[in-house]
N, C-alpha and C positions, 0 to 999 in steps of 0.2 A: 599971203605969206604966213601970217599968224595962224590962220585956220588950218593950213596944211601942216604946220609945225605941231599943232595940238592933235591932229589926226594921227600923225606919225608917232607921237608919244603914246597915244591910246593903243595903237596896234602893237607897239613894242611891249607895252605892259601886258597886253592880252596874251601875246605869244609866250612871254616869260611865265605867266601864271598857269598856262595850260600845257607847258612843255612836258611835265611829268605824265600827263595823260596821253600825249602824242607818242612819246617814247618812254615807257615805264622802265624804271631802274632795274637792271638784271642782276646786279651784284651789290653787296653792301659797300659803303664808302668809308668805314672805320674798322679798326681791328675788332671792336665789339660786335659788329654786324658782318664780319668777313664771311665769304663763301668758303666752307671747309673742304679741302681736298683730302683724299684718303692717302694711306701710306704708299710707298713705292713711287712709281711714275704716274703722271697725270697729264691729260690733254683736255683743255676746256676753252670755249669761245666766249667772247664778251663784246659788248657794244658801249662805246663812250657816247652817252646820249646827248650831252651838251658840253660846252667848252670848259666848265668847271667840274665835270664829273671825274670821280676817282673810283676805280674798282679795286677792292681789297680781297685777297685770298689768303687763307692760312694753310700751312702744310706741316706735317710732322718732320722735324729736323733731328736726325739721329746723330749722336756724337761720333766723331772720327769717320764720318761719311760725307762724301762730296756730292754736290748737286749742280746740275746745269739748268739754267732758267732761260728760256728763249721766247720771245714774242714775235710772231709773224704779224706785220702791221695790217694785212688785209686791206680793207677800204679806208681805214684811217691813215692819214699821211705819216705822222710821226708820233711816237709815244715816249714817255718817260717811265722808267721802272725804278722802284725803291724796294730793297729788302730790309725788313724791320725785325728786330729781335722780339722776344715775348713781351717785353715791356712796352712795345709800340714805338719806342724812340731810344736813342738817336738812330739814324739810318745806318745800317751795316754796310750798305753799298748802293750806288746809283749809277745808271747808265741811260742812254737814249738811242734812238734809231736815226738821228739826223744825218749821220755820215755813213750809215750802213743799211743793208736791206732788212736787217732785223736787229732788235735790241737784245743783248744776251749777257748773262753772268755765267762764268765758267768756274768750276771747282770751288764753290762755296763750301767751307767746312769749319767746324768749331770743335773744341775739346771740352765743352761744358756738358750740361745735362740734356737728356732727351726732352724736347719741348716743341710747342707750336710756334712757328715763325710766320711772318706776313710778307706778302708781295703786293705792292700798290702800283697799279697801272693807271696812268693819266695821260692826257694830251700834252704835247710840247708847247703848243701855241694857242692863242685865243681862237675860238670857234673851231677847234679841232674836234671832229666827231667821226664816227664810223666804227667798223668792226675790227676785231683783232683775234688772234689765236695764241693762247698761252700754253706752253709745254714745260713741265718740270720733270727732269730726269734724275733719278737716284742712281748714284754710282757708288755702290757699297764697298768697292775695293776688294782685294783678294782675301779670301778666307780659305787658306790651303787645307787646313785640317777639319773644316766643317764645324768649328766650335761655336759659331754664331758671333764671334768677335773678329773684327778686321785684323789682318796680320800686323798692320802698323801699330795697333793698340797693344797687342800682345808683346811685340818686340820692344815697344817703348817702356812698358812696365815690368816685364819679366825677362826680357832678353832672349826669349825663345818662343816656339809655338807649341810647347808641350805642357807648360806649367799651369796656364789658366784653366780653371775648372768652372764650367757653366753652372754647376750647382752652388758654387760659392761666390763667384765673381760677377754674375749677371747684374746684380743690383749696383755694384760699383761702376760697371760700364754704363748703365742707363742714367745714373745720377752724376756722371762726370767725376767720380772720385778715384783716388789712387788705391787700387785693390791690394797693394803690398803694404800699405801703411794704414789706411782708413777705409774699410769696405762699406761703411754705413752711409746712408743718405744724409744723416744728421750727425756731424762729428762732435758736436758739443751742445749742451742744453743747460740752461740755468733757470731756476724758478725762485723768485724772491717773494717771500710772503710778508705782506704788510698788514697792519690792522684793518685797513679798508680796501685793499686791492692786491691783486696778483700781477707780477711782471714776469712774462715768459719770454725767454730769448734763446735763439739757436743760430748757428752759423749756416750760411746758405751756399749751395753749390752754384757756380755760374749758370745763368739762364734757367734755373730750376724754379718750379712753382710748387708751393706748399699750401695745403688746406689745414686749418686748425679747428679742432672740435673740443668740446668740453662736456663733462657729465658730473653729477653729484654722487654717483656710485658706480661700482664695477660689477655689481650683481646683475643689474638689468642693462642690457645692451642698448642704452638710450643716449647716443651721442648727439649733441646739438652743434650744428655748424656755427662757427664763430667768424672766421675771416680767411682770406686768401692773400698770399703774398708771392710776387714774382721777382726774382733776383736779376740784376744786370750782369754784365760780363765779368765783373770781379767778385761776384758772390756777396760776401760781407756778413754782417750780423743784423738780425732783425729782432727788435724788442716789441712785444705786444703787451698792453696793459689792460687788465680787467678790473672794473669797479663793481664788485658784487654788492647787491643791496641787502643780502642776508649773509650769515656767517658759516654755512656748512662747508665742509671740505669739498674741494673741487679737484677733478682729475682732468688732464689734458692729453689729447692725442694729436700728433702731427703726421700728416700723410703726404708723401711725395706724389705729385701728379705727373704721370709719364708724358702726357701731351698737354 
């Protein structure tokens, strides 16, 4: 009895240790290692290699645009799906295929900034493995006048389909801002100069990602990357503090990241 028990433990440990070699992971398991999908609609297959496997995908989520996400369970019995915002949490929505032939989200939409969102696919139960097929459909909505803006967005902010100007209002659309009140991606900024440090702050659009750069001069285009910040669903204010070791004047540049 004891000998058989030890052999069983050895076999289980061996299988666990070589599982990755038997079925190599086909997609990343975190937002940082997610498989990136292109714009528009996508179809892609995946395999849940072991019972704890999670496959994560990212896709560009446009403002005022709805998306349908469907998973065909294939050879895997049941799957769980989570849609995650750019920050990676909390879950924007979740569903599973236990009581249906496919797990699906319908008409996901947001009114924040253009950004990359995440889809996490995992097994519902222990030892759930097998293949599946993921489809992400973009439903851009009606654009009657071909302005590049959804009719719903134009009506919401302007009350008609004639006022919006692609040359002036595109930035407001992509950054989730009100084009009639504040067309800029950054609606306020403050810089507090202290003897030993700089504090830079600006308000954030919901779901927007910003990159911060600094330079000691504006003559030479030599911007140094400093940091990246991604906002949640309410936007808010972000304060960044720099502790310079020397005293030259510094310039700062903030860039909105479209995805």
